[in-house]
C-alpha positions in Angstrom: 181.4 94.8 197.2 184.1 97.3 198.2 186.7 98.3 200.8 188.9 101.0 202.1 192.5 101.6 203.4 193.7 102.4 205.9 191.0 101.2 208.3 190.3 103.5 211.2 188.9 100.5 213.1 192.3 98.6 212.9 193.9 100.5 215.9 197.3 100.0 217.3 195.7 98.1 220.2 193.9 95.7 217.7 197.0 95.3 215.7 199.1 94.3 218.7 196.4 91.8 219.8 196.2 90.3 216.3 200.0 90.0 216.1 200.2 88.2 219.5 197.0 86.1 219.4 196.4 85.4 215.7 199.2 86.1 213.3 202.2 84.7 215.2 200.3 81.7 216.5 199.2 80.9 213.0 202.8 81.1 211.7 204.0 79.0 214.6 201.4 76.3 214.1 202.3 76.0 210.4 206.0 75.8 211.2 205.3 73.2 213.8 203.6 71.1 211.1 206.6 71.5 208.8 204.6 74.0 206.6 206.7 77.1 206.6 204.6 79.7 204.8 206.1 81.9 202.1 204.0 84.5 200.4 200.9 86.5 201.2 198.6 85.3 203.9 195.4 87.3 203.9 193.6 87.1 207.3 190.0 88.1 207.0 188.9 89.5 210.4 185.6 90.5 211.9 185.6 92.9 214.8 183.2 91.7 217.5 182.4 92.7 221.1 184.8 90.0 222.2 187.6 91.3 220.0 188.8 90.3 216.5 187.7 86.9 215.1 189.2 85.1 212.1 186.6 84.6 209.3 189.0 83.1 206.7 192.5 82.7 205.6 193.6 83.1 202.0 197.0 82.4 200.6 196.6 85.4 198.2 195.4 89.0 198.3 191.7 89.3 198.2 190.2 91.7 195.7 189.0 94.4 196.3 191.3 94.4 199.4 194.5 94.5 197.2 193.0 97.2 195.1 193.2 99.7 198.0 196.4 98.5 199.5 198.7 98.2 196.5 198.0 101.7 195.1 199.1 103.2 198.4 202.3 101.0 198.6 205.5 102.9 197.9 207.5 99.7 197.4 207.7 97.9 194.1 205.6 94.8 194.6 208.1 92.7 192.6 210.9 93.6 195.2 208.6 92.5 198.0 207.7 89.1 196.2 211.4 88.5 195.5 212.2 89.1 199.2 209.5 86.6 200.2 211.0 84.0 197.8 214.5 84.6 199.0 213.6 84.6 202.7 214.6 88.2 203.1 211.3 89.9 203.8 212.7 91.2 207.1 215.1 93.3 205.0 212.2 95.1 203.2 210.9 98.3 204.8 207.3 98.4 203.6 206.1 101.9 203.1 202.7 103.4 202.3 201.6 106.8 201.2 200.1 109.0 203.8 196.7 109.0 202.2 193.7 106.7 201.7 191.9 104.7 199.0 188.4 103.4 198.5 187.3 100.7 196.1 183.7 100.2 195.0 182.8 97.1 193.1 180.6 97.5 190.0 178.5 94.3 189.7 175.8 93.0 187.4 172.4 93.3 188.9 171.4 89.9 190.3 174.9 89.1 191.6 175.7 86.7 193.2 172.9 84.4 192.1 171.5 85.3 188.7 173.0 87.9 186.3 173.3 88.4 182.6 176.6 88.6 180.7 177.6 90.3 177.5 176.5 93.9 178.4 178.8 96.5 176.7 180.8 98.6 179.1 181.5 102.3 178.2 183.5 104.9 179.9 186.7 103.0 180.7 188.8 105.6 178.7 187.9 108.2 181.3 190.5 106.7 183.6 193.3 107.3 181.1 195.9 109.7 182.6 193.9 110.3 185.8 196.4 110.1 188.6 195.0 108.4 191.7 192.1 106.7 189.8 192.1 103.0 188.9 189.7 100.5 187.3 190.4 96.8 187.9 188.8 94.2 185.6 187.2 91.2 187.3 184.3 89.9 185.2 185.0 91.3 181.8 185.7 90.0 178.3 187.2 91.6 175.2 185.0 91.1 172.2 184.7 92.6 168.6 182.2 95.0 170.0 184.4 96.1 172.9 184.7 95.1 176.5 181.6 93.4 177.9 180.4 92.1 181.2 181.4 88.4 181.8 180.8 87.8 185.5 178.9 89.0 188.6 181.6 91.3 190.0 182.6 93.2 186.8 184.9 96.0 187.8 186.6 97.5 190.9 186.7 101.3 190.8 189.4 102.7 193.2 190.3 106.2 193.9 192.8 107.8 196.3 192.4 110.9 198.4 194.1 112.8 201.2 191.9 111.0 203.7 189.2 108.3 203.7 186.4 110.8 203.3 187.9 112.4 200.1 188.9 109.0 198.7 185.3 107.8 199.2 183.9 110.8 197.4 186.4 110.4 194.5 185.6 106.7 194.2 181.9 107.2 194.0 182.3 110.0 191.5 184.5 107.7 189.4 181.8 104.9 189.4 179.7 107.4 187.4 182.2 107.4 184.6 181.3 103.9 183.7 178.1 102.6 182.2 176.7 99.2 181.4 173.2 97.7 181.4 172.2 96.4 184.8 175.1 98.1 186.6 174.8 97.6 190.3 176.8 98.8 193.3 176.5 99.3 197.0 176.3 103.0 198.1 177.5 102.4 201.6 181.1 101.4 201.2 183.1 103.4 203.8 179.9 105.0 205.1 181.0 104.2 208.6 183.9 106.6 208.0 181.4 109.5 207.6 179.3 108.2 210.5 182.3 108.1 212.8 183.2 111.8 212.2 
């Protein structure tokens, strides 16, 4: 229902642990099976009292995870993908802006079990020419009436800011630009950021 980047909970210590105990062993195991991996391997982690635990692997970006990472990436994603294909990823210096991004998912009330489709969406034009603000379509459909809801998770509203607190404020303000009947969202995305300060 939303996410933020960078995560203040993913410390250098946790990164080192994950690289040694999760990421590299995963790559080594696939290679040992003759399944060299090329592409994006998304590792969903849960932080526990016993350290990071793997919840899932995806051979793709997750959304809304990608919707806070890609806007901060300075590199052209096509160059990164080409480097993966050509086996030259080690020649790419991935660089990210020194800022933050927060994404809040706008869903149809009742998601994930029961929700209605076909509700007209208004306010999308408010994102035009707004630097640092993005709206990503997930469950939408273009009709003669305009763009309508067509799924449970309808839109991802992302905003950048100088830090996570500002990005969170900007993202939640931007969610108010969009209207549709039965619009639902969580109001605690990134709340732990505020609580930690």
